[in-house]
N, C-alpha and C positions, 0 to 999 in steps of 0.2 A: 406452488406453480410459477416455475421461471417466466419472466417475462422480458421483451426487449426492447430496445433503442435501437428504432433504424436511421443508421446515419447516411451519407454520400456515398460511403466507401463500403461500409458495411454493418452489423449488428451488433448489439452491446448486450449481454446478458444480465439479469441483475434479480434480484429478489428481494419484495416489498412485504414489510412486516409491522403491526403495530397502528399507532395514530400517534399525533400530538407534534410537537418541533424535528424539522427534519435532521436525522444523521445517515449521512452517506458513506459508507464504508470500503475500502481498498484495499486490495491485496499486494503483497511485493511482487515485484518480476520474475518470473516460473513460478508461480502460486496461483490457487484459484480463491474464489470469493468465500468457499466455504473454511477458510482459513480464519473466518470470524464466527465460526459456528459458535464457541464458548462466550465470547463478548457478545455476538448481538441479540440472544435472547435476553439477557441483562438487561440491556439497555431497553428493549422492548417493555420490560417486564417494568421499568422504572418509569415508562410513561412516554416514550420518544416511538416517533417513526424512522423503522430500522431500513436503508437500503440498500444493499450488500452488491456489487458489481465484479463481476470480470473485465480485465484492461484485455481491450484489444488483442485477437488471436490467442487470447488465452481461455481456458475453462469451455464455458457452452459460447462465447462470443463468436463469430464468422473466422475463420482460420486464416484466412489471406488477406492482406492489407498492403497499401502501396507505401506505408510506411510507418515507424514504431518510436517514439520520442517523448518527450516532455512536452513540448507543444501540445502536439497532437493527442495527448492524454489528456490536458486539459481541456482541451475541445470538448472530447466529448465527457468529460465531467460537466464542464458548461453545458452541454446539449442534455446533458440526463436529468439535472438538475431544472432546466426550463422546462420541457417535457413533463416532470413530474408535476409543476405548476404547485410547487408546496416550499419553494423557497421561502428566506437565506436557509440554508443548510450549514453545520459545522459539517467537517465533513476529517474522517479517522481513517488513518494511513500507514502504510507501512512499508520501508526499505524505498526504493525506487519512488511509489507512490506520493508522498508529500510532496516533494519537491514538483510533481504536476498538480498538485492543490494549492501549494503556494502560487504557483502561475496563474492557475486561473483566479483566484481570491483576488490578486495584483490586477486582473485584465476584466473580472467582474465582480468589485466589492460588494454589488447589490444580490449576489446569488450567493455570497459566503461569507459567514460573518464568526468563523472559529476553524481552526485545523488544530487535531491533534497529528502528532508527527511521529511516530513510531519508529526509533531504530531507520532513521531517517539519513540518508546519501545524496547530501546538497552537491556535491562535487563527482565529476563522471569519476569512474578508473583511469589509471594510470595507461598511456600506450601499453605497457606488457600485459597489465592485468587483463586489458579489454582484449589482445591480440590470445591471450591464453584460454577466456571466457568462450571467444570465438572458435576456437580451435579444440576444445572438449565437447562444445554441443553442437558438434557435426555429426550425423551421421549413425547407423543403427548401436550405437553404443552411449548416445549420448543420456539417455534415458537411465542408466545403471550409474553413468557417471553423477547425473544432478540427486541422482537418490541418494548417493553418498554423502555428497555433500551437502544436502539438506537435512538427514539425520543428525550431521555433527551441528546442526545451528542450536539444537535444543540443548541446553549443559545441565540447568537444575533438576526441572519435573518434566519430559516430555509425556506429552499426554496419551493414552491408554486408547487410544484411534490414529496413534501416530502410521501403520501400519496402512489403513484403509485409506487416509490423505495422501499417502506416497503413492498407493498404487493409482490414485488420480492421478498424481503428475507422471507416473510412470506414461501411462497412457496418453495423456497429453503429450508428451515429449517423443512417442512413436510414430507422431505427422513431423513430416519436415517443415510444413507450413507454419504450426507451431512452435518447432524448435528456430525458425527463423524469426519468429515473434519473439520470444525468450531472449533468443541470441538479440536481436536487436536493440530490445528492451532496457535490457542489463547493461549494453554499453553506451548506452542514450548519450548525447552530449548535453551540456548544463547551459550553453550558451546562452545569455538574456536572462537567465534566472537572478543570478546577482542583482540587477540594476528593478528586478519586479519585488526581489524581497528588501530592498531600501526603502523601496514607497509603501511599504505594508503598513496596513493601521486597522490591525484584527488582532485580538488574544490569541496568540499559540503556546500550545505543549505538547514538550518533547519530551518523551518518554524511553529510558534505555535500558537497556538489563546490563547488569557490572561486570558479566562475564561473555557479553558481545565478542566474539575473535573478529568482527568486520573491521572492528577499528585499534588502534593498538591502545588507546585511552579511552575506552565508552566515557566516562564521567568528565571527560575533558571535551569530549565530542559535545555528547549533550549539551555542559555547559555556555559553547561555542555555537550551536543550535538557538541557544533561549536566544546567547546576547545578539547575533544578527537579525532576530526575528523578531527584539522586541517580549519575548514571552518567557515562559518560565519551566523548569525540566524537572523532573523527576528520576529516581534510579529504581528499577526491580532488583532486588539484593540475590545475584545464583545464576539470575535469568539468562539468556543469549539471545539471537538477534529477532525471537518470536515471545518477549516477556507477555503478550496477551492472549498467548497460546500455553505457555507453561502455568501463569500463576494471572489467569484473568479476573479471578473475586478482586487482585489488588488493582491491578489495571483501571478494571471498572471501577472501584472506587474514586479513583485517581482522575478520571474523565468523567465524571456525574459530579463530583466535587467541582472540577473545571467548569462543566458548564452549568451550573448553578449560579455559580460567580459571573458567567457573561451574559 
């Protein structure tokens, strides 16, 4: 059953399964918490308490918020871990969300003891990239545009239920409030993140697919993320922007090894 975190500005939807050490899983911008539908059960079966949450304005979270961004998402994450009263948590996040997880870890090191950063964007898009995103994801055609882009990010092994997941995203993008949430989350600035990362002292694992076309050189990007965060990185052969969906067994094994070492 879906649970909700009540905040000053809205509600964050999440699922809570298993028992043991707390893991919080966040999806990327423009996606929903079922992004982790394959990974989460593996971690639960391994003996962890696994909480998967939607971002503000996404999925089953309330649709309209005053603002969207890294700091705001970090605040929601902090609020969720506090409300669960089971921390510290290791946060496993994809694309946009690891930036918020690292921000939250810097602000509240008592609540977050590690971050798995999957296909992470630590830098904001360029002015022209953000302009294109803002233009594409407006109006009734946005759902189709997002679905076309999204399908193309699976390179080696698209999941058998991809069409069903894309139907959820199309439905979400049918709401103008949720389109705004997706747009503004995708183009969120990263001001203040570099300073927080520089002061981090927690384990970080960066996971990238070798065929992730979000980056000119995924392997170099992964190495750079690991160097910046003082962590390590692993590459998932043939995978695109969602290696944990395309090859969940491989990514789960890497995450469990990371958790066992920290």
